[in-house]
N, C-alpha and C positions, 0 to 999 in steps of 0.2 A: 648545529649541526655543519660539519659544516663540507660542504662536495669536495670529492679529488679531484684535483685538479689534475687532465687529463694530460699527454705524454707530449712535448712538441717532439714533431718531425724534424728528424737526425735536419739537419742540413747538408745539399746538394754538396760532397767535394768535389774541387776541381782536380782532372782524370791531365797525368801528363801521358801517360802510357796509355798500352795496351793490356786488356785481360791475362793476359799473356808473361808483361814483364821486359817484354821487346821494343816498346817503344813506337813510335808510325813506323809508318813504311812509307820509303820513299819512294820516285817515279817509277812507273811501271817501264816507260823510255825514255831517252834522251830526249833534249825540246826542240830537235829538229826530228825528230821522227813525227812520220802522221802515223797517229792512233784509229782513226776513223773512216782512209781510206778505202774501201769495199774493193772486190775485182770488178763490182759495173766500172767504180768512176777508174781503180789504171786501166782497166781497157780503153775507155775512151782516153784519158790522157796515152796513152799508143798510139791510137783512131787519130789526137789529134797534133803527135809528137815529127808522124807519117809522113802529114800536110802540111806539118811551117817548113819537115825535109825539102818536101815536092815541090813547098810556094816561091824555096827562093831561086828552084829553077823555071817551073812553070805562074808567073803572077798572075796569069789569069785563073789560077784559082781557088784568089780571094773573093771571086763571082762565085764558086761552089759550094752550096751546104755539104757538110759531110755529118753523117745519122748511123746512130751506132742504135738498134737494130735487139730482141732479146732474141727470135728465133721468126725466122722468113714466115713470110705470113701463106693463106689461102686464096686460091683466085683459079683463075684459069692457064696463068701462066704455072704459077706452084705447083698443076698438076699433072704436065707434062711430063715437067723432067725429074731424071731418075736417081741423079742424086740432090741432095740438101747444098745449094749456092751457102758460099760465104760474104759472100757480098753481090749489090746493085748495083747500075747505073743507070736513075729516070731520067731524061732530058727534058726541058723547061716545059712548063706547060701548067695553063689554070691557074697563073698566076706567082707558081716556084720557076725557083733558079731549078738551075742542077742542078743534083741530087745524088752523090756519092752515098749509098745503104753497106751499112759495115753488119753482117749480122752476131753477136757476140757468141751465144753457148754453140754454132756447131767448131764457130776455130777454137773456143774451151777446153773443146772436145779432142778434137786433132792432136792441140798439144801436153805436154806433159811440163815445161817448164817456163816460166814468162820472159826467160829466152829465145827461145824457140818460139809463144807467143807473139814476142815484139818483130819475129821476120815473119813471121807467117800472115800478122794484119800488115807488115809493110809492101806484103808482096802480093795482096790484094789493095788497099790502095791501090797499087802501082798499075796491078790489071785495069783495075776500074777507072782511067783516071788517063792513062793508055787506049780502054775503051768510049771515052770520053770526048779527045781529044780527040781521036783515031791516028791516034800511031801503033807502035809497035813496044810493049815495058818495056824493051830495051832501049829504045830514045830517050822512052820518057822519065828512066834511074837506067842511067851506065853499068850500074853494081846488080840489077832485078837476075835471081838468081842463081850467085858468083856466093852465094853465103850460106 
């Protein structure tokens, strides 16, 4: 008695189109457009652009650390403040260089578009640099307050 031969499974066929027949989709965006830039990374870029703009005029800013934090911290300085700060200048201490901190969320909340955000970031950076250098913001950046 011959045993029946089980049927062979069909060989997988090579698909050249998706199941709806439209073919492979193209790229989501052109190659020059970054797809994975987050809002936080974009904000950091705005801060560094402002720093670079000011550093051409004030070379000593190359010795200053520029930081971006999400929100201001809690502590004795924050407890007596009536408004939420947009930035802060921290003088050199404890082995750290001078630091300028820009707070991302308070700045983003106060702006509606990327252009507004870029202007506000630059104003905050100019104000903090002016405090660090002991100058008026208008002397740090002559275009301060004009945009």
